[in-house]
N, C-alpha and C positions, 0 to 999 in steps of 0.2 A: 537462414536457418530454417531447417525442414521442420514441418508441423510435429513430427514425431519426437523431436527433441524438445519441444516446448512443454511447459508445464500448464495443467489446467487450472484456471483461477475461479474460485467459487466464494460466495459469500454465506458465512454461517447463519442458520435460522435457529432460534431457540425452540425446541419441540415442545416446551411447556406452554409458551406464550405466543409462538408463531410470529414473534418479532424477529427482525433482521437489523441488528444495530448499524451495520456497515450501511445498508440501503437507506436507513433513516437519516444517518449523517450525510451521506452522498446527495440525497434528496434536497438538503438544506443549503448545499454550496451553490454558488453562482455559475452561471454557464461556462465562464472561462475556467474556474477551478475544477469543474466537472470534467472538461477536456483535458486538463493537466492530469487529473488522476487517471482517467482513461488511457492517456498515453503512457503514463508511467507503468499501468497494468500490461498493456499491449507491447510497449518497446523494452521494458526493464523487467518486470517481474515474471511475465510468462516466459521469456526467453532464459532468463538466469535462474530461476527457481531459488534453490537453496544457496546457490553461488552468489546470490545478491550480497551475502555477507562479507564476501571477498572483494567488494567494491565499496564505493562511497555511499551507495544506496541503502545498504542494510546494516543492521546491528542486532546480534544475538542479545536477548534480555534474560536469558536463563529459563530452564524448565519448559522448553519447547516454545516459548513465545519470541517473537521476532519484531523488530520495527524497520519499516520501510521509510526512508527520509527523502522527502520531496522538497527540493530548494533550488529549482531552476524555472526558467521560462518555458512555455509550451513548445516553441520551436527548438529550444536546446534539449529538451526532453525527446523529441522526435528524431533528432539527428545524433543523439548520444551514440558514440561509437562509429559514426560514419566519418569517412576521411574529411578533412576541412574543406577541401574544394567541392565536396558534394553537400554539404551542409546548408539548409535553407536559412535565409536572413530571418531576423526577427521581425514580426508584423507589428505594425503600428499598435501602440496600446498594450503591448505584451508587458508583463512584469513577473519577476520570480514570486513564487509563493514559498511558504514554509508550512508544510503539511506533514502529518504523520500517519502512517497505517500500521495497524497492529495486526500480525498474521501468524500462522503456523503452517508447517509442511507436513504431509503425510502421504501414506499409500503410494500409488503408482504416479508420482509426479503431480501432486495436487497442492496447490497454495490455498489456504482457506483464510479469508478476510474476516476479521473480527469487528472491527471499528476503526475509525480515523478521528483525528482532530486537527484543528488549525493552530498550530503552534505559533504562527506569526501574530494571532489575536492575543495570545496570552502564553508568552514564553517562560513563565515562572516555573522553578524547580517543583513547587506545590502542584501546580496544574499537571505537569509531566508526571508526577508520582500518582496523582488521582487517576489519570487516563491508563496508565500502566496497571494499576491496581483493578480497575474496571475490566481491562483486556484480560487479566489474570482469571478474573472471575468467569468471563465468557469461555476462555480456555478450559477451565474446570468443568464448566456446564457441558461444554462440546465433548470432552473426555467421558464424562459421566453418561451422556446420551448414547455413546458408541458401545457402552457395556451391555 
């Protein structure tokens, strides 16, 4: 895929506080989880953009908020969409993760990352609802910043 069809991926920073919730969350992940998130952004989010919701990777949550679902191993992410014969084998110690990213899409092909969370550590409906509520708050703050 050529670079002109890829989406730009950026992390939202709150103008009032200077805080970047996505970066704060990402910094707390272990090295493997960071590599998984980087691979999803590079191999799934940037190429697909809004079309991510036409795949297993994305889900619209309404009001301009979207969820990116990560539930594979690093090698499976790196080779997603690659013909089976070209796929790389899983490395020793690889494991599937269950992470979520909350994003919006805007402008000329930009994906804005608000935050993420480890659904594998707490898969409860209550935690999911809390994370979505926080992501909606970030979306409202970002929208207000743009006015």
